[in-house]
N, C-alpha and C positions, 0 to 999 in steps of 0.2 A: 418662474425659475429662478435661484439665486445662483450666479457664479462668484466662488471667492478664488481670488487669486494673489499671490505674493510678489510684491514689488520692492525691487532695490531702490533703498533710500533715495539715491541720487535721480530718481524718475519723479519723486514725488512732487515737483512743480507741473509736470504734464497732466496733472490729473486734475487742476484748477480748470476752471470755464474759461478758455480761451480761443480765439477762431484759427488762430496759426500755432501749431506746436511743432517743435523741432529739436530732434535728438542727434547730435554729431559726435564723432569720436573715432577711433580706431578700433581695431577687430577685437571680439571678445567681449565686447561691453553692453551686448544683449538687446541692442537697439532695435533690431527686427523683431526679435522675441518678443520684447514689451509691446508693440505696435500690433503684432499679430494676436497677441492676446486680447489686447484691449478691443481690436474690431471682432474678436468672436464674444467678448462678455457682451459689448454694444448690442448686437444682433440677437443674442438670447434674453437680454433685457427687454429689449422692445423691436417692435419691426423696423429694421435700417435697411438703406441703400448704401453700399460702400463700393468705390471703386478705388482699385489697387494699380498704381501708374507708374510706369519708368518712361524716359525720353525715348529710347527705342527697346521696343517688343518684338523680334522676329518669330518668336512662338511661346507657348505657352510655359513652356521650359524656362523662358526667360525673366517669368514673373515669379511673384512670391507664392503661388498656387500651393506648391510641395510644402512648404513652410506652414500653410494654414492646415492643409491636412493633415500634418504631422500633429500639430496641436490639437486638434478634433480629436484626433485618437489618445492622445496623452492626457486630455481633460475629461476623457470619457464623455464626449460628447456626438457620438456616433449617430445615435437615436435621433439626435434632433438637426443635422445638418445631412443634405443630400448633395453628394458633391459629383459634379459633371465635367466635362472636358474644358471648357471655356467659363465655369461658374459654379457657384456654391450657394445653394439655396437652404434656407431655416424652415421650419415646420410653421412658423407663426408670418413668413411671409417676407423674411430678411434675403436679403439678395447680394453677393459680393462678386464683381467681376474684374477683370483684368484687361488693361489697356496699355497701348503705347502712344504717347502725346502726339509723335510724330504722323499718326495716322488720322489726325484731327486736323481740320480746318475751322475757320470760323463758323461755318454751319453746323456741320457734323457734331462737334463739342456740346451744342445746344443739348443735346439728349442726357447730358449729365446734369441739368440743370435741379431734377428732383432729387439728387443724390444727397446724404446727410454728410458722408465723409469722403475724402479723397485723400490716400494715403500714397505719397510720392517717395517709393524705395529707389537707392543709388541717386538721392537726388542733386550731387555734384554735377551730374552730368545734364542737368535740366537746363535747356535754352531759356534764353531772356523770353523768346518768343511764347515759349509754352507756359513760363511762369505768367506772363501776361494775360492770357487765354485762359487760363486755370481759374485765377482768383476770382473774375468777376463772373466766373460760368457756375461755381460751387455758391448758390445765393439762397438757400435753402434758408428759413428762419432757424438759427441755435446750429447750422452746420460747420462742419470743421474741416482744415487742411493739414495732415500731417506731413511732415517731412523726416525721412531719416537719410542721412550721409556720412561719409569718411571724408574730411576736408582734404579737397585737391590744391586750389589758388584761391586765393583772398578775394579775387576778381570774378568767382563764379557766382551767378545771379541769387543762388539759395544762400550764400555764404553773406554775401551784400546785403540781403533781405535781413536776415535774422540777426547778424553781427556787426553790420554796419551802422545801421539807423533803424532798427526794428520798430515797427508800429506798436500802440498801445496794448492792442489786442494779440499781440504775439508773446510767446515764451518759448524758450529754448534751453537744452542743458546738454553740456559736455560730459559723454560718459565713456570710461576706457575700462582696459580689462581688470583694472584696479577696483573700479565700482560694482563689479558684478562677483557677487558671492556666491555662484556656482561656475566661477570660470574653471575650466577643464586640465587635468593637468596633461592632457595630449597637448592642448593650444600652449601651455605654459613652456612644453619643451620646445617647440615649434618657435614660440617665441624667443626663446633664450639662444636657439641655434640662429635665428635670424638678425640679433642682434651683435651676435658674434663675427658673422660674415659681411653686414652690411648695416652698420650702426646707422646709417643716416635714412635709408630706404624702411628700417626698420621703426623708425622714430614715425614716419608717416603711416604706415602699416597699422601699429599697434597703440600708437599714442595720438594720432590724429594730428600729426605736423603737417604744416602746407609744404606744398611743393618737392615731391619726390616722384615722380613717375617714372618708369623704365625708360623712356625717351629722354629724359630732361638732360639740358645741357650743361648747366650751371648752378641748378639748385642744391646740390651737395656743399659746393665752395660757400654758396649764400648761407647756408645752414651752419656751416662750419663758422664763417666769420660771425655770425650771429651768436653761437657758443663761447668764442673768443673773445666777445666783448667788442669786435670791430665795427658794429653797428650802434651809434649813438647819436645822441643831438650834443656832443661836445666835440664833434669835429669841425674845426673852423680852418679858416684861413690863417694861413703864416705871413704876415706881412713882410718878413725877412728872408721868404724863402723865394721859391720860382715863380713865375708867372703864371697866370691861369692858363689851361689850353682847354678847347671844346670840341668834342668829337660829335657827329652827328649823322643822321640818316634822313635826310631831306629829300621830300619829294613834294610834286605839287598835286594842292587837292588829295593829298594823302598823309597819313600820319607823320608828321617830322619829330624827330628827337634829339636832344642833346645832353651830352654828360658834362659838368664841367670838373675839371682835374686840376690838381696842383702836385707837382712832384715834390717827394719829402725825404728826406734821409730813411733809407730804408724801406720805402715803398711808395703808397699814391695815395692821397686824399680825393673823394668824390662829394663835392660840396653841395653840389645842387644837379637836379634831374628836370627837364621841362621836356614837354610834349604837345602837342594840338594837332586838328585836322583843319585841312581846309586854308592854310596859311603858305604863303609863298615868302621868297627872300625878302621881298619888301617890306612883309610884315615881322619877319624874324629879326632882320638887322636890328630896329630900335626896342625891340623886345630884348634880345641879347645884350644890347647896351645897357638899357633899363636894368637887368639882373646883376651885371656886372657892379652898376652905382649902387643901387639898392642893397646889394648885399655885402657892399663893402670888401669887396674881390680884390682890389688892386689892379695892377696894369694887365694888360690882355698880353698873352704870348703867342699862342698860335689857333686859328681855328681850322681845323681839319674837316674838310667835306669829302664825300663819296664821289665816286667817280662819274656818277650819272649827274654830276652837279654842273657838268660843262655842257650838258644838253639845253637846246632851245624849246620853248614850248611855243604853241601857237599863239598864246596869249601874251607874248612877252617877245621882244626881238633881242633881248639879252638873256644870258644863261644865269642861273643861280653863283655861279662862280663868279661871273665878269660883275654882277651887283656888290658881291662881298667884298673884290678886289678894289671897287671904286669906294666902298664905305670904309674900309680897313686899312687898304693899303696891301701891296704885295708882300711884304716882309712878314705880315699877319696872317695869311690864307694861304692853305696848299690842300692838294689833291691827295687823300691817302693812296699809298702807293699800290698799284692792284696785287691782289694774290688771291689765293682759293680760299673758299670759305671755310674748308676744313683747318687750312692754316690760321685764318682768323679765330677761329673757335678754339684751337691750340693756344693760340697767343692768350686769349681770353681765359682760360684756365690756370694758365702760367701767373697772368698778373693780378686775377682776383684773388689769391692769396695772398697777396702784400698790399691789399685794399681796405681802408677804412670809409665808412660811408655815413653821413648825416642822414640819420633816420628819419626825421620829419622832410627834409627837403628833397630827400631822394627816396620816400616810399613809393612811389608810383614806379619808379626804375626798378626798385628791387622787387616790387611784385612782379613786375614783366622778367625780370632774369630769375625769378623762380619759377615761371609758368612756360619759359622759352624751352623747345623741346623739338626734337627731330620728328618729322612726319611718319605716321605709320601707314605702310603699303598692305592693304588687306590681302591683295592678290598673292603676294609674296610671303604674307605674313612675317614681314621685318622692318626694321626702322627704315627710313631712307637715309641718304649720306647729308641731305639738304633739310635745314630745318623748317619747320612748319609755318607757313606764311600768314598770321596772324596777328592779332594787337601786340604779342607779346616776340613778335620778330623785329620791331622796330626798337626799343630798348634793349633786347639782343644784339642786333646789327650794330648800332651806335656804340655801344661797349665795345664791341668787338674790335671796330674800327679802332678806337682809341687804345684800346690795349695791344694792339698791332703796333703804334706808335711808340705807346710807353716802353713794349719790350725790345725795342731796337735803342732805345735811350742807353748811350754807354757813358760810364762815371769817367770824368776826366782823370787823365794820370797825373799824378802828384810826386813832385819832385821829392827825393828822399830828404833832404831837410826841409819840407813842409810838413813832415809828420811831428804831430803833436799828441801830446795825452790828454785826455778829458777826465772827469772823475767819476769813472762808472767801471763795471765788471773787475775782475779778481785784483784783488790788492787795490782797488780803487781808481784802476786806471784802463786805458782802452785808446788804440790807436786809431787814426782816421778810417784805415782799412776794417776794422771792428766795426766802426760808427754805421759803415754802408749797410752793413749788413743785420742792422737793429732794425726791429718793426718799428712802424710808426707810433705805437703807444709807449714802447721802450724809448723811443728818441723824445718823445715829450717829457721823459722822466729825469732826462738829462740836466 
């Protein structure tokens, strides 16, 4: 029996012989439809075993079972397949089952060793543990692993695997609604409405852009900075400007993170982000000194430490605060004034609108700001007032601490006779009062 299928042109690379195949992008790109049809076609062509996987599958309704059932009816394959509650069987011995990765451990996952294909749907939620277990398990000669997902964060395991440093035996394509020749009018209307209401969220839902979950804290403003060109590799230290200031979220044997700020006319430049785990103040002090020297960041202004930097540990007689004071002096080390988390977030949302970032040196920090989000409470079906404590909370917290300080910065008052004119603006003039309102990009063009 031969089954002929029409395939959108964008999916053609996935028809090649590769072990790992990925399709990612926004809603309406037909990613799931493509893999569902390929699964049925494979089962019809030869006896095959296919496992359809999600990270969490509490019930069969969470799986792609219904999509496959609909495809069976559409393609006229009801005579070939028998549909059961938990599996689909073909008359030639083919088998399709549905599983959640969190139900597996190192022993039970061995039951999948003889399978020909593993299709991971909603793969953006797949954990690194699950990916590490699944890859060596699907080991049959000629076996394949398929992944379909809507990008969430650049740091998600499936994105890192396919888009950061993919192996030679991997191929992936980005497909969006524009690539689907059968994109329905009803979805087109939904998409137009979404872009009118919330363009940033719609960019993620429909175009596959990173970082725009409902609980996101700063992703909207990070994406705005990207669109406005405030994230680039031309952001440099101004030797005639303010000294470098560093905001931190430092903890012992926990991830510590550091943002390097320079106040500039109209806003702030983020020149560097650094983070690592398992280091304490004795490690960070020379590392920060080396960064300032190696990047030619000029003189150091202030290092702003969180309030818990005053705490002492069992491993040391001195707190992080005491060690930094000894290394840099009292005039250069201060504790961020205590404040509520929501006030810190509010400051971050205000300040980020006037920030520019060095793309390469701040890449990991920017990824963290995109992923920083409020914690979801299942019992109440709402987002918490506190951010989720994960890897993204460290760059988020340290940026918020710095924003709190930057927001409190007051431009020195100028005497009337200090007002002067500079060649910008209407009639080629602007006062210093105008100058303070310029963005960093505008000030560089003066």
